[in-house]
C-alpha atoms as an extended CHARMM CRD file, in Angstrom:
* protein
*
       268  EXT
         1         1  MET       CA           -113.5600000000       20.5450000000     -115.9920000000  PROA      1               0.0000000000
         2         2  TYR       CA           -113.3520000000       20.7810000000     -119.7180000000  PROA      2               0.0000000000
         3         3  TYR       CA           -112.7810000000       23.8020000000     -122.1460000000  PROA      3               0.0000000000
         4         4  TYR       CA           -114.0660000000       24.1850000000     -125.4660000000  PROA      4               0.0000000000
         5         5  ARG       CA           -111.4350000000       25.2830000000     -127.8390000000  PROA      5               0.0000000000
         6         6  TYR       CA           -111.8170000000       26.3450000000     -131.4830000000  PROA      6               0.0000000000
         7         7  ASP       CA           -109.6950000000       24.7900000000     -134.0470000000  PROA      7               0.0000000000
         8         8  ASN       CA           -108.4720000000       28.3770000000     -135.1450000000  PROA      8               0.0000000000
         9         9  ALA       CA           -108.4470000000       30.2350000000     -132.2070000000  PROA      9               0.0000000000
        10        10  GLU       CA           -106.4050000000       33.1780000000     -133.3530000000  PROA      10              0.0000000000
        11        11  VAL       CA           -107.1710000000       36.6280000000     -134.7550000000  PROA      11              0.0000000000
        12        12  SER       CA           -107.0210000000       36.8170000000     -138.5840000000  PROA      12              0.0000000000
        13        13  CYS       CA           -103.9670000000       38.8970000000     -139.6650000000  PROA      13              0.0000000000
        14        14  CYS       CA           -105.5170000000       39.5660000000     -143.0260000000  PROA      14              0.0000000000
        15        15  TYR       CA           -108.4140000000       41.4210000000     -141.4440000000  PROA      15              0.0000000000
        16        16  LYS       CA           -106.1840000000       42.9180000000     -138.7700000000  PROA      16              0.0000000000
        17        17  TYR       CA           -104.0230000000       44.7300000000     -140.9830000000  PROA      17              0.0000000000
        18        18  LEU       CA           -106.5850000000       45.4320000000     -143.6910000000  PROA      18              0.0000000000
        19        19  MET       CA           -108.2890000000       47.3530000000     -141.1080000000  PROA      19              0.0000000000
        20        20  PHE       CA           -105.1190000000       49.1480000000     -140.1960000000  PROA      20              0.0000000000
        21        21  SER       CA           -104.4070000000       50.0660000000     -143.7120000000  PROA      21              0.0000000000
        22        22  TYR       CA           -107.8760000000       51.1200000000     -144.3290000000  PROA      22              0.0000000000
        23        23  ASN       CA           -107.5130000000       53.4280000000     -141.0160000000  PROA      23              0.0000000000
        24        24  ILE       CA           -104.1610000000       54.8030000000     -141.8050000000  PROA      24              0.0000000000
        25        25  ILE       CA           -105.6250000000       56.5930000000     -144.8270000000  PROA      25              0.0000000000
        26        26  PHE       CA           -108.5070000000       58.1560000000     -142.7410000000  PROA      26              0.0000000000
        27        27  TRP       CA           -105.7510000000       59.2600000000     -140.2520000000  PROA      27              0.0000000000
        28        28  LEU       CA           -103.4750000000       60.7880000000     -142.7720000000  PROA      28              0.0000000000
        29        29  ALA       CA           -106.3510000000       62.6410000000     -144.3180000000  PROA      29              0.0000000000
        30        30  GLY       CA           -107.5510000000       63.6990000000     -141.0860000000  PROA      30              0.0000000000
        31        31  VAL       CA           -103.8870000000       65.3290000000     -140.3230000000  PROA      31              0.0000000000
        32        32  ALA       CA           -104.1120000000       66.7140000000     -143.6690000000  PROA      32              0.0000000000
        33        33  PHE       CA           -107.5680000000       68.5380000000     -143.2650000000  PROA      33              0.0000000000
        34        34  ILE       CA           -106.6020000000       69.9890000000     -139.8420000000  PROA      34              0.0000000000
        35        35  ALA       CA           -103.2360000000       71.0300000000     -141.2340000000  PROA      35              0.0000000000
        36        36  VAL       CA           -104.8620000000       73.0190000000     -144.0060000000  PROA      36              0.0000000000
        37        37  GLY       CA           -107.5690000000       74.3010000000     -141.6250000000  PROA      37              0.0000000000
        38        38  PHE       CA           -105.0280000000       75.6780000000     -139.3050000000  PROA      38              0.0000000000
        39        39  TRP       CA           -102.9740000000       77.0050000000     -142.1600000000  PROA      39              0.0000000000
        40        40  ALA       CA           -105.9580000000       78.8960000000     -143.4710000000  PROA      40              0.0000000000
        41        41  TRP       CA           -106.5860000000       80.3200000000     -140.1540000000  PROA      41              0.0000000000
        42        42  SER       CA           -102.9310000000       81.5500000000     -139.8540000000  PROA      42              0.0000000000
        43        43  GLU       CA           -103.1130000000       83.1600000000     -143.1700000000  PROA      43              0.0000000000
        44        44  LYS       CA           -106.4160000000       85.2670000000     -141.9980000000  PROA      44              0.0000000000
        45        45  GLY       CA           -104.6770000000       85.9340000000     -138.5330000000  PROA      45              0.0000000000
        46        46  VAL       CA           -107.4220000000       84.1030000000     -137.0280000000  PROA      46              0.0000000000
        47        47  LEU       CA           -104.6800000000       82.3010000000     -134.6220000000  PROA      47              0.0000000000
        48        48  LEU       CA           -103.4060000000       85.5180000000     -133.4620000000  PROA      48              0.0000000000
        49        49  ASP       CA           -106.8610000000       86.9720000000     -132.4780000000  PROA      49              0.0000000000
        50        50  LEU       CA           -109.6270000000       84.1840000000     -132.1750000000  PROA      50              0.0000000000
        51        51  THR       CA           -112.2270000000       86.5160000000     -131.7370000000  PROA      51              0.0000000000
        52        52  GLN       CA           -112.1820000000       86.9060000000     -135.5630000000  PROA      52              0.0000000000
        53        53  VAL       CA           -114.0980000000       83.6060000000     -135.4150000000  PROA      53              0.0000000000
        54        54  THR       CA           -117.0810000000       84.9700000000     -133.9440000000  PROA      54              0.0000000000
        55        55  ARG       CA           -117.2070000000       88.0800000000     -136.0580000000  PROA      55              0.0000000000
        56        56  LEU       CA           -118.1080000000       86.4030000000     -139.3830000000  PROA      56              0.0000000000
        57        57  HSD       CA           -121.7180000000       86.7720000000     -140.0370000000  PROA      57              0.0000000000
        58        58  GLY       CA           -121.8140000000       84.2050000000     -142.7960000000  PROA      58              0.0000000000
        59        59  PHE       CA           -120.2100000000       80.7030000000     -143.1630000000  PROA      59              0.0000000000
        60        60  ASP       CA           -116.3840000000       80.2240000000     -142.7340000000  PROA      60              0.0000000000
        61        61  PRO       CA           -115.3550000000       77.1160000000     -144.8830000000  PROA      61              0.0000000000
        62        62  VAL       CA           -112.4370000000       76.7910000000     -142.6970000000  PROA      62              0.0000000000
        63        63  TRP       CA           -114.7920000000       75.4390000000     -139.9920000000  PROA      63              0.0000000000
        64        64  LEU       CA           -115.9820000000       72.5730000000     -142.2390000000  PROA      64              0.0000000000
        65        65  VAL       CA           -112.4330000000       71.4000000000     -143.2780000000  PROA      65              0.0000000000
        66        66  LEU       CA           -111.6190000000       71.4590000000     -139.3210000000  PROA      66              0.0000000000
        67        67  VAL       CA           -114.7870000000       69.5650000000     -138.4620000000  PROA      67              0.0000000000
        68        68  VAL       CA           -114.3130000000       66.9940000000     -141.2230000000  PROA      68              0.0000000000
        69        69  GLY       CA           -110.4420000000       66.4010000000     -140.4580000000  PROA      69              0.0000000000
        70        70  GLY       CA           -111.2380000000       66.3250000000     -136.8220000000  PROA      70              0.0000000000
        71        71  VAL       CA           -113.7640000000       63.4010000000     -136.9950000000  PROA      71              0.0000000000
        72        72  THR       CA           -111.6690000000       61.8170000000     -139.7140000000  PROA      72              0.0000000000
        73        73  PHE       CA           -108.6750000000       62.0670000000     -137.4830000000  PROA      73              0.0000000000
        74        74  ILE       CA           -110.3450000000       60.5730000000     -134.5380000000  PROA      74              0.0000000000
        75        75  LEU       CA           -111.8240000000       57.4950000000     -136.4410000000  PROA      75              0.0000000000
        76        76  GLY       CA           -108.6090000000       56.8320000000     -138.1700000000  PROA      76              0.0000000000
        77        77  PHE       CA           -106.7480000000       56.8640000000     -134.7210000000  PROA      77              0.0000000000
        78        78  ALA       CA           -109.4300000000       54.6710000000     -133.1560000000  PROA      78              0.0000000000
        79        79  GLY       CA           -109.4320000000       52.2190000000     -136.1260000000  PROA      79              0.0000000000
        80        80  CYS       CA           -105.6460000000       51.8120000000     -136.2270000000  PROA      80              0.0000000000
        81        81  VAL       CA           -105.0350000000       51.4580000000     -132.4540000000  PROA      81              0.0000000000
        82        82  GLY       CA           -108.0140000000       49.2060000000     -132.0530000000  PROA      82              0.0000000000
        83        83  ALA       CA           -106.6730000000       47.0280000000     -135.0120000000  PROA      83              0.0000000000
        84        84  LEU       CA           -103.0160000000       47.0320000000     -133.8380000000  PROA      84              0.0000000000
        85        85  ARG       CA           -103.8520000000       46.4590000000     -129.9470000000  PROA      85              0.0000000000
        86        86  GLU       CA           -106.8510000000       44.2660000000     -130.7490000000  PROA      86              0.0000000000
        87        87  ASN       CA           -109.1910000000       46.8070000000     -128.7120000000  PROA      87              0.0000000000
        88        88  ILE       CA           -112.7730000000       45.9350000000     -128.7040000000  PROA      88              0.0000000000
        89        89  CYS       CA           -113.9940000000       49.2050000000     -127.2650000000  PROA      89              0.0000000000
        90        90  LEU       CA           -112.0060000000       51.3030000000     -129.9390000000  PROA      90              0.0000000000
        91        91  LEU       CA           -113.0890000000       49.1980000000     -132.7260000000  PROA      91              0.0000000000
        92        92  LYS       CA           -116.9360000000       49.4280000000     -131.5140000000  PROA      92              0.0000000000
        93        93  PHE       CA           -116.3770000000       53.1200000000     -131.2340000000  PROA      93              0.0000000000
        94        94  PHE       CA           -115.1960000000       53.1660000000     -134.8090000000  PROA      94              0.0000000000
        95        95  SER       CA           -117.7830000000       50.9940000000     -136.3510000000  PROA      95              0.0000000000
        96        96  GLY       CA           -120.4830000000       52.6420000000     -134.3860000000  PROA      96              0.0000000000
        97        97  VAL       CA           -119.5200000000       56.3910000000     -135.2950000000  PROA      97              0.0000000000
        98        98  ILE       CA           -119.2030000000       55.0370000000     -138.7830000000  PROA      98              0.0000000000
        99        99  GLY       CA           -122.6230000000       53.5440000000     -138.7290000000  PROA      99              0.0000000000
       100       100  PHE       CA           -124.2780000000       56.6830000000     -137.2170000000  PROA      100             0.0000000000
       101       101  ILE       CA           -122.7890000000       58.7070000000     -140.0570000000  PROA      101             0.0000000000
       102       102  PHE       CA           -124.1270000000       56.4280000000     -142.5980000000  PROA      102             0.0000000000
       103       103  PHE       CA           -127.4200000000       56.8680000000     -140.9750000000  PROA      103             0.0000000000
       104       104  LEU       CA           -127.3730000000       60.5240000000     -140.9080000000  PROA      104             0.0000000000
       105       105  GLU       CA           -126.3410000000       60.6480000000     -144.4810000000  PROA      105             0.0000000000
       106       106  LEU       CA           -129.3280000000       58.3770000000     -145.5850000000  PROA      106             0.0000000000
       107       107  THR       CA           -131.4740000000       60.3790000000     -143.2960000000  PROA      107             0.0000000000
       108       108  ALA       CA           -130.5400000000       63.7150000000     -144.9110000000  PROA      108             0.0000000000
       109       109  ALA       CA           -130.8920000000       62.2850000000     -148.2630000000  PROA      109             0.0000000000
       110       110  VAL       CA           -134.4510000000       61.3070000000     -147.6020000000  PROA      110             0.0000000000
       111       111  LEU       CA           -135.5450000000       64.3170000000     -145.9300000000  PROA      111             0.0000000000
       112       112  ALA       CA           -134.1100000000       66.3460000000     -149.0420000000  PROA      112             0.0000000000
       113       113  VAL       CA           -136.2370000000       64.5570000000     -151.2180000000  PROA      113             0.0000000000
       114       114  VAL       CA           -139.5460000000       64.5600000000     -149.0390000000  PROA      114             0.0000000000
       115       115  PHE       CA           -139.0230000000       68.1620000000     -147.9680000000  PROA      115             0.0000000000
       116       116  GLN       CA           -137.7300000000       69.7040000000     -151.2760000000  PROA      116             0.0000000000
       117       117  SER       CA           -139.5490000000       73.1750000000     -150.7950000000  PROA      117             0.0000000000
       118       118  GLN       CA           -138.3360000000       73.5520000000     -147.4190000000  PROA      118             0.0000000000
       119       119  VAL       CA           -134.7630000000       72.6150000000     -148.2650000000  PROA      119             0.0000000000
       120       120  ARG       CA           -134.7480000000       75.3040000000     -150.9070000000  PROA      120             0.0000000000
       121       121  ALA       CA           -135.8610000000       77.7710000000     -148.6280000000  PROA      121             0.0000000000
       122       122  TRP       CA           -133.1570000000       77.1010000000     -146.3590000000  PROA      122             0.0000000000
       123       123  ILE       CA           -130.4440000000       77.1280000000     -149.1040000000  PROA      123             0.0000000000
       124       124  ASN       CA           -131.7990000000       80.2280000000     -150.1690000000  PROA      124             0.0000000000
       125       125  GLU       CA           -131.4420000000       81.7240000000     -146.7520000000  PROA      125             0.0000000000
       126       126  PHE       CA           -128.2090000000       80.4430000000     -146.2730000000  PROA      126             0.0000000000
       127       127  PHE       CA           -127.0170000000       81.7850000000     -149.6520000000  PROA      127             0.0000000000
       128       128  LEU       CA           -128.3310000000       85.0130000000     -148.8600000000  PROA      128             0.0000000000
       129       129  ALA       CA           -126.6750000000       85.0270000000     -145.3620000000  PROA      129             0.0000000000
       130       130  ASN       CA           -123.4350000000       84.6390000000     -147.0250000000  PROA      130             0.0000000000
       131       131  VAL       CA           -123.7200000000       86.9180000000     -149.6460000000  PROA      131             0.0000000000
       132       132  LYS       CA           -124.3940000000       89.6390000000     -146.8750000000  PROA      132             0.0000000000
       133       133  ALA       CA           -121.1040000000       88.4560000000     -145.4420000000  PROA      133             0.0000000000
       134       134  TYR       CA           -119.2880000000       88.3000000000     -148.7450000000  PROA      134             0.0000000000
       135       135  ARG       CA           -116.4730000000       90.6800000000     -147.8180000000  PROA      135             0.0000000000
       136       136  ASP       CA           -115.9840000000       89.3460000000     -144.3550000000  PROA      136             0.0000000000
       137       137  ASP       CA           -113.8960000000       86.5360000000     -144.9140000000  PROA      137             0.0000000000
       138       138  ILE       CA           -111.7840000000       85.6000000000     -148.1780000000  PROA      138             0.0000000000
       139       139  ASP       CA           -112.4710000000       82.1490000000     -148.0010000000  PROA      139             0.0000000000
       140       140  LEU       CA           -116.2200000000       82.6180000000     -148.0910000000  PROA      140             0.0000000000
       141       141  GLN       CA           -115.6610000000       85.1600000000     -150.8510000000  PROA      141             0.0000000000
       142       142  ASN       CA           -113.5480000000       82.7590000000     -152.9210000000  PROA      142             0.0000000000
       143       143  LEU       CA           -116.2690000000       79.8980000000     -152.2660000000  PROA      143             0.0000000000
       144       144  ILE       CA           -118.8850000000       82.1950000000     -153.4900000000  PROA      144             0.0000000000
       145       145  ASP       CA           -116.9500000000       83.3360000000     -156.5610000000  PROA      145             0.0000000000
       146       146  SER       CA           -116.1830000000       79.5880000000     -157.6230000000  PROA      146             0.0000000000
       147       147  LEU       CA           -119.8080000000       78.8670000000     -157.1180000000  PROA      147             0.0000000000
       148       148  GLN       CA           -121.0110000000       81.5170000000     -159.2740000000  PROA      148             0.0000000000
       149       149  LYS       CA           -118.1610000000       81.0770000000     -162.0300000000  PROA      149             0.0000000000
       150       150  MET       CA           -118.5700000000       77.2400000000     -162.2570000000  PROA      150             0.0000000000
       151       151  ASN       CA           -122.4260000000       77.5120000000     -162.3970000000  PROA      151             0.0000000000
       152       152  PHE       CA           -122.7330000000       80.6280000000     -164.6140000000  PROA      152             0.0000000000
       153       153  CYS       CA           -125.0530000000       82.0330000000     -161.8530000000  PROA      153             0.0000000000
       154       154  CYS       CA           -125.4110000000       85.3090000000     -159.8350000000  PROA      154             0.0000000000
       155       155  GLY       CA           -126.8350000000       85.6590000000     -156.5260000000  PROA      155             0.0000000000
       156       156  ALA       CA           -129.4950000000       83.2170000000     -154.8220000000  PROA      156             0.0000000000
       157       157  GLN       CA           -132.2180000000       84.1300000000     -157.0920000000  PROA      157             0.0000000000
       158       158  ASP       CA           -131.0310000000       86.8040000000     -159.3080000000  PROA      158             0.0000000000
       159       159  PRO       CA           -128.3640000000       89.5090000000     -159.2870000000  PROA      159             0.0000000000
       160       160  SER       CA           -130.4020000000       91.7100000000     -157.2850000000  PROA      160             0.0000000000
       161       161  ASP       CA           -129.6480000000       89.6380000000     -154.0930000000  PROA      161             0.0000000000
       162       162  TRP       CA           -126.4860000000       91.6480000000     -154.0430000000  PROA      162             0.0000000000
       163       163  ASP       CA           -128.3720000000       94.4670000000     -152.5450000000  PROA      163             0.0000000000
       164       164  GLN       CA           -128.0850000000       92.2590000000     -149.2020000000  PROA      164             0.0000000000
       165       165  ASN       CA           -124.4330000000       93.2410000000     -149.0840000000  PROA      165             0.0000000000
       166       166  ALA       CA           -123.2060000000       96.6240000000     -147.7810000000  PROA      166             0.0000000000
       167       167  TYR       CA           -120.7530000000       97.1540000000     -150.4670000000  PROA      167             0.0000000000
       168       168  PHE       CA           -122.8050000000       96.3560000000     -153.5490000000  PROA      168             0.0000000000
       169       169  SER       CA           -126.2680000000       97.7320000000     -152.3410000000  PROA      169             0.0000000000
       170       170  CYS       CA           -128.1370000000      100.4710000000     -154.5100000000  PROA      170             0.0000000000
       171       171  ASN       CA           -130.2550000000      101.2120000000     -151.4870000000  PROA      171             0.0000000000
       172       172  GLY       CA           -127.5370000000      102.4500000000     -149.1490000000  PROA      172             0.0000000000
       173       173  THR       CA           -126.0140000000      105.9670000000     -148.8830000000  PROA      173             0.0000000000
       174       174  HSD       CA           -122.4840000000      104.5860000000     -148.8880000000  PROA      174             0.0000000000
       175       175  ARG       CA           -119.9090000000      105.7440000000     -151.4150000000  PROA      175             0.0000000000
       176       176  SER       CA           -118.5690000000      102.2770000000     -152.1850000000  PROA      176             0.0000000000
       177       177  ARG       CA           -117.3500000000      102.1690000000     -155.8220000000  PROA      177             0.0000000000
       178       178  GLU       CA           -119.1140000000       98.9000000000     -156.0880000000  PROA      178             0.0000000000
       179       179  LYS       CA           -122.3120000000      100.3810000000     -155.2630000000  PROA      179             0.0000000000
       180       180  CYS       CA           -125.1100000000       98.8870000000     -157.6990000000  PROA      180             0.0000000000
       181       181  GLY       CA           -122.4940000000       96.3240000000     -159.0030000000  PROA      181             0.0000000000
       182       182  VAL       CA           -121.9700000000       92.6280000000     -158.5030000000  PROA      182             0.0000000000
       183       183  PRO       CA           -118.6620000000       90.5940000000     -157.9200000000  PROA      183             0.0000000000
       184       184  PHE       CA           -116.5170000000       89.7470000000     -160.8610000000  PROA      184             0.0000000000
       185       185  SER       CA           -117.7120000000       86.3690000000     -160.8240000000  PROA      185             0.0000000000
       186       186  CYS       CA           -120.9760000000       87.1210000000     -162.0010000000  PROA      186             0.0000000000
       187       187  CYS       CA           -119.4430000000       88.7170000000     -165.3860000000  PROA      187             0.0000000000
       188       188  VAL       CA           -120.0840000000       87.1240000000     -168.7200000000  PROA      188             0.0000000000
       189       189  THR       CA           -116.3310000000       86.5330000000     -169.8030000000  PROA      189             0.0000000000
       190       190  ASP       CA           -114.5930000000       86.0960000000     -173.0450000000  PROA      190             0.0000000000
       191       191  PRO       CA           -112.6440000000       82.5830000000     -172.9600000000  PROA      191             0.0000000000
       192       192  ALA       CA           -109.7250000000       84.4710000000     -174.9410000000  PROA      192             0.0000000000
       193       193  ASP       CA           -109.2600000000       86.9500000000     -172.1610000000  PROA      193             0.0000000000
       194       194  SER       CA           -106.0890000000       85.8250000000     -170.1760000000  PROA      194             0.0000000000
       195       195  VAL       CA           -106.4230000000       88.6940000000     -167.4840000000  PROA      195             0.0000000000
       196       196  VAL       CA           -109.5340000000       88.7080000000     -165.0230000000  PROA      196             0.0000000000
       197       197  ASN       CA           -111.2100000000       91.8970000000     -165.0540000000  PROA      197             0.0000000000
       198       198  THR       CA           -112.3690000000       92.2600000000     -161.4130000000  PROA      198             0.0000000000
       199       199  GLN       CA           -114.0170000000       95.7380000000     -162.0540000000  PROA      199             0.0000000000
       200       200  CYS       CA           -116.4290000000       94.2220000000     -164.7600000000  PROA      200             0.0000000000
       201       201  GLY       CA           -119.3470000000       93.9910000000     -162.4610000000  PROA      201             0.0000000000
       202       202  TYR       CA           -119.3510000000       97.8250000000     -161.6000000000  PROA      202             0.0000000000
       203       203  ASP       CA           -122.3730000000       99.8700000000     -162.0360000000  PROA      203             0.0000000000
       204       204  VAL       CA           -124.1900000000       97.0330000000     -164.0280000000  PROA      204             0.0000000000
       205       205  ARG       CA           -127.2970000000       97.1480000000     -162.1610000000  PROA      205             0.0000000000
       206       206  ASN       CA           -127.5950000000      100.8180000000     -162.7470000000  PROA      206             0.0000000000
       207       207  ARG       CA           -128.6630000000       99.9680000000     -166.2300000000  PROA      207             0.0000000000
       208       208  GLN       CA           -131.7770000000       98.6620000000     -167.5900000000  PROA      208             0.0000000000
       209       209  LYS       CA           -132.6270000000       95.2750000000     -166.3810000000  PROA      209             0.0000000000
       210       210  GLY       CA           -132.9280000000       93.9750000000     -169.9230000000  PROA      210             0.0000000000
       211       211  LYS       CA           -129.4260000000       94.7050000000     -170.4920000000  PROA      211             0.0000000000
       212       212  TRP       CA           -127.8960000000       92.8750000000     -167.7300000000  PROA      212             0.0000000000
       213       213  ALA       CA           -127.6910000000       89.7350000000     -169.5010000000  PROA      213             0.0000000000
       214       214  GLU       CA           -125.0380000000       91.4480000000     -171.8190000000  PROA      214             0.0000000000
       215       215  HSD       CA           -122.7720000000       91.7500000000     -169.0650000000  PROA      215             0.0000000000
       216       216  ILE       CA           -123.5160000000       89.4390000000     -166.3370000000  PROA      216             0.0000000000
       217       217  TYR       CA           -125.2950000000       86.2680000000     -165.6150000000  PROA      217             0.0000000000
       218       218  THR       CA           -128.8540000000       86.6340000000     -164.4650000000  PROA      218             0.0000000000
       219       219  LYS       CA           -129.9140000000       83.1880000000     -163.5830000000  PROA      219             0.0000000000
       220       220  GLY       CA           -129.5630000000       82.7350000000     -159.6260000000  PROA      220             0.0000000000
       221       221  CYS       CA           -127.4390000000       80.1050000000     -158.2520000000  PROA      221             0.0000000000
       222       222  ILE       CA           -130.4480000000       78.1080000000     -156.7640000000  PROA      222             0.0000000000
       223       223  ALA       CA           -131.9460000000       77.6520000000     -160.1340000000  PROA      223             0.0000000000
       224       224  ALA       CA           -128.6020000000       76.7090000000     -161.5760000000  PROA      224             0.0000000000
       225       225  LEU       CA           -128.1650000000       74.0060000000     -159.0330000000  PROA      225             0.0000000000
       226       226  GLU       CA           -131.8160000000       72.6120000000     -159.7210000000  PROA      226             0.0000000000
       227       227  ASP       CA           -130.7650000000       72.6850000000     -163.3620000000  PROA      227             0.0000000000
       228       228  TRP       CA           -127.4920000000       70.8370000000     -162.6910000000  PROA      228             0.0000000000
       229       229  LEU       CA           -128.7700000000       68.0720000000     -160.4740000000  PROA      229             0.0000000000
       230       230  PRO       CA           -131.2390000000       66.3970000000     -163.1750000000  PROA      230             0.0000000000
       231       231  GLY       CA           -128.3490000000       66.0430000000     -165.7340000000  PROA      231             0.0000000000
       232       232  ASN       CA           -125.7810000000       64.7430000000     -163.1050000000  PROA      232             0.0000000000
       233       233  LEU       CA           -128.0460000000       62.5340000000     -161.1410000000  PROA      233             0.0000000000
       234       234  TYR       CA           -126.0710000000       59.4230000000     -161.9800000000  PROA      234             0.0000000000
       235       235  THR       CA           -122.8450000000       61.1070000000     -160.9410000000  PROA      235             0.0000000000
       236       236  VAL       CA           -124.2480000000       62.1900000000     -157.5730000000  PROA      236             0.0000000000
       237       237  ALA       CA           -125.8750000000       58.5460000000     -157.0740000000  PROA      237             0.0000000000
       238       238  ILE       CA           -122.3570000000       56.9940000000     -157.9300000000  PROA      238             0.0000000000
       239       239  VAL       CA           -120.4880000000       59.1370000000     -155.7040000000  PROA      239             0.0000000000
       240       240  PHE       CA           -123.0450000000       58.4410000000     -152.7890000000  PROA      240             0.0000000000
       241       241  ILE       CA           -122.7100000000       54.6770000000     -153.4360000000  PROA      241             0.0000000000
       242       242  VAL       CA           -118.8850000000       54.6740000000     -153.3800000000  PROA      242             0.0000000000
       243       243  ILE       CA           -118.9500000000       56.5990000000     -150.1500000000  PROA      243             0.0000000000
       244       244  SER       CA           -121.5310000000       54.0340000000     -148.5670000000  PROA      244             0.0000000000
       245       245  LEU       CA           -119.7290000000       51.1050000000     -149.7440000000  PROA      245             0.0000000000
       246       246  LEU       CA           -116.3780000000       52.4380000000     -148.2800000000  PROA      246             0.0000000000
       247       247  GLN       CA           -118.0920000000       52.9750000000     -145.0380000000  PROA      247             0.0000000000
       248       248  MET       CA           -119.6350000000       49.6670000000     -145.3800000000  PROA      248             0.0000000000
       249       249  VAL       CA           -116.2250000000       48.0850000000     -145.7390000000  PROA      249             0.0000000000
       250       250  GLY       CA           -115.0460000000       49.7850000000     -142.5930000000  PROA      250             0.0000000000
       251       251  ILE       CA           -117.9530000000       48.4670000000     -140.5780000000  PROA      251             0.0000000000
       252       252  TYR       CA           -117.2900000000       44.9070000000     -141.8640000000  PROA      252             0.0000000000
       253       253  LEU       CA           -113.6120000000       44.8680000000     -141.2250000000  PROA      253             0.0000000000
       254       254  ALA       CA           -114.1700000000       46.3290000000     -137.6920000000  PROA      254             0.0000000000
       255       255  ARG       CA           -117.0330000000       43.9180000000     -136.7510000000  PROA      255             0.0000000000
       256       256  THR       CA           -115.0300000000       40.8150000000     -138.2110000000  PROA      256             0.0000000000
       257       257  LEU       CA           -112.1560000000       41.6330000000     -136.3270000000  PROA      257             0.0000000000
       258       258  ILE       CA           -114.1410000000       42.1480000000     -133.0260000000  PROA      258             0.0000000000
       259       259  ALA       CA           -115.7270000000       38.6130000000     -133.5820000000  PROA      259             0.0000000000
       260       260  ASP       CA           -112.1720000000       37.1410000000     -134.3100000000  PROA      260             0.0000000000
       261       261  ILE       CA           -110.9650000000       38.8420000000     -130.9160000000  PROA      261             0.0000000000
       262       262  LEU       CA           -113.9910000000       37.5730000000     -129.0270000000  PROA      262             0.0000000000
       263       263  LYS       CA           -113.5220000000       34.0960000000     -130.3250000000  PROA      263             0.0000000000
       264       264  VAL       CA           -109.8190000000       34.0220000000     -129.2230000000  PROA      264             0.0000000000
       265       265  LYS       CA           -110.8250000000       35.3980000000     -125.7900000000  PROA      265             0.0000000000
       266       266  PHE       CA           -113.4230000000       33.0590000000     -125.0410000000  PROA      266             0.0000000000
       267       267  SER       CA           -111.6630000000       29.7600000000     -126.5520000000  PROA      267             0.0000000000
       268       268  TYR       CA           -109.4980000000       29.4210000000     -123.5520000000  PROA      268             0.0000000000
């Protein structure tokens, strides 16, 4: 009985340790994301009272950090162990999940272009839901403030959207000092000011609407995002291409390593 034997029947050390190095970065990034997520929850006291997670009516940014960290950690672990132990199942799991994520990204990009009006409506509803929950979570509050300050905008469509929030609403009978105001992140600020005036938005919407622009940004954040995208289309495209290439490199390394392992297995 004769067995066919390849001339080079061994797993390539180059691909093996490239795959390991590629995934150790994934694994460490996952650990960092998870640590940051749990630290944020500990600062908010969520770890002492897990029911706080279900009380938030808006989006908790910590969930995104934890999900990204968890997926990255699992993929990094599977890739590292799969490469070192030459485990075909783990390598197939790694390449399959990376491929699936890439497919989801591509599908989301295509759907966003095809169904622009529906996506715009969904983003508007999402933003309004989080405006309503602005005071419920400090991370959500910081996220909205950062978005409004960076894009010089206020509310989803205009500052009146802050009527959705119980503290800033003009329609309620509450006695909040912030009634008929907006968050400080909506205020038109002087670059020379070294101290942030957190009360600059008080009573702004009690004034005539024509005078709002003297004190706050009047453009909605949805419109600001639409204005930002055309001017930064190349940046968005480059980021997407870089992420896609990194994913393709991971899939290529995993599939090449699998082929080498199979070649060795069936060469004897």
